[in-house]
C-alpha positions as MATLAB code, in Angstrom:
seq = 'MRLDWSAACVGIVALLVSVNGRAAVDEEAALELAKKSNCLKCHSVDVKKEGPPYREVAKKYRGKPDAEKTLYTHVTTAPKVKIDGEEEDHQIVKSKKSAEIYNLLRWILSQ';
ca = [
      15.127  -17.100  -37.000;
      12.094  -18.132  -34.996;
      11.953  -17.071  -31.356;
      11.110  -19.833  -28.911;
       8.652  -18.009  -26.623;
       8.611  -20.706  -23.981;
      12.381  -20.522  -23.620;
      12.207  -16.725  -23.501;
       9.553  -16.851  -20.760;
      11.588  -19.323  -18.719;
      14.606  -17.052  -19.059;
      12.672  -14.000  -17.914;
      11.220  -15.834  -14.915;
      14.659  -17.184  -14.006;
      16.081  -13.670  -14.187;
      13.335  -12.275  -11.956;
      13.732  -15.057   -9.394;
      17.513  -14.946   -9.377;
      17.839  -11.615   -7.591;
      20.121  -12.793   -4.782;
      18.815  -16.290   -5.480;
      15.352  -15.422   -4.179;
      11.944  -14.547   -5.475;
      10.843  -10.953   -5.147;
       8.942  -10.106   -1.979;
       5.165  -10.063   -2.309;
       4.504   -7.127    0.010;
       0.722   -7.495   -0.133;
       0.881  -11.179    0.866;
       3.403  -10.396    3.615;
       1.171   -7.713    5.113;
      -1.850  -10.003    4.866;
      -0.015  -12.746    6.787;
       1.289  -10.220    9.346;
      -2.264   -9.004    9.961;
      -3.697  -12.541   10.088;
      -0.996  -13.547   12.581;
      -1.518  -10.437   14.750;
       2.121   -9.399   14.251;
       1.087   -5.767   13.888;
      -0.345   -5.764   17.402;
       3.185   -5.696   18.834;
       5.281   -4.578   15.827;
       5.159   -1.877   13.179;
       7.534   -0.910   10.413;
       9.098    2.069   12.139;
       7.415    2.763   15.491;
       8.306    0.965   18.738;
       5.348   -0.885   20.213;
       5.644   -3.853   22.594;
       8.062   -5.424   20.113;
      10.817   -3.817   18.062;
       9.959   -2.067   14.798;
      10.708   -4.102   11.682;
      13.326   -1.532   10.629;
      15.270   -2.331   13.819;
      14.916   -6.059   13.155;
      16.142   -5.580    9.580;
      19.091   -3.483   10.774;
      20.023   -6.060   13.431;
      20.074   -8.939   10.941;
      21.370   -7.098    7.845;
      24.287   -8.942    6.289;
      23.965  -11.998    8.520;
      23.854  -15.187    6.436;
      21.570  -16.993    8.885;
      19.068  -14.123    9.313;
      16.127  -15.811    7.585;
      16.729  -19.127    9.336;
      17.004  -17.438   12.746;
      13.826  -15.420   12.232;
      11.994  -18.465   10.815;
      12.718  -20.328   14.055;
      11.613  -17.282   16.061;
       8.207  -16.985   14.362;
       7.445  -20.716   14.239;
       8.440  -21.970   17.710;
       6.904  -19.498   20.211;
      10.099  -18.567   22.066;
       9.999  -16.570   25.284;
      10.347  -12.809   24.768;
      10.631  -10.001   27.322;
       7.929   -7.347   27.210;
       8.081   -4.616   29.824;
      10.400   -6.776   31.923;
       8.123   -9.825   31.887;
       8.532  -12.982   29.835;
       5.796  -14.252   27.575;
       5.538  -16.560   24.580;
       6.004  -14.940   21.184;
       3.057  -15.740   18.934;
       3.498  -18.281   16.132;
       2.866  -17.072   12.596;
      -0.466  -18.372   11.303;
       0.758  -20.317    8.270;
       2.130  -23.794    7.720;
       3.521  -22.860    4.286;
       7.220  -22.102    4.502;
       7.091  -20.041    1.286;
       4.533  -17.692    2.876;
       6.567  -17.441    6.074;
       9.828  -16.753    4.224;
       8.050  -14.112    2.132;
       6.977  -12.390    5.367;
      10.525  -12.604    6.751;
      12.033  -11.216    3.541;
       9.563   -8.343    3.706;
      10.579   -7.635    7.311;
      14.264   -7.801    6.386;
      13.687   -5.421    3.458;
      12.574   -2.604    5.756;
];
């Protein structure tokens, strides 16, 4: 029996991508986009800065089916946020590629 390598490769890729129906998070790319977008000025993974730590964000949205969609809107539309009692516009993520943005959001939600 001859193994069809192309079919085997497709199967492996499909298996890797199918974890919860999503591609694995590219942590390096997520951090790069977070730095480029100045997200880390106001947020960190586990320490409160001007904005909530990503672990708090992940906890708040854990198990919610619309978490990614809600956060996508938040990082792409510059909503008003309260910082030290004053309102200001939240910065927009510096990418037009939805795949890059969703990768960043999945990384945040994985914290």
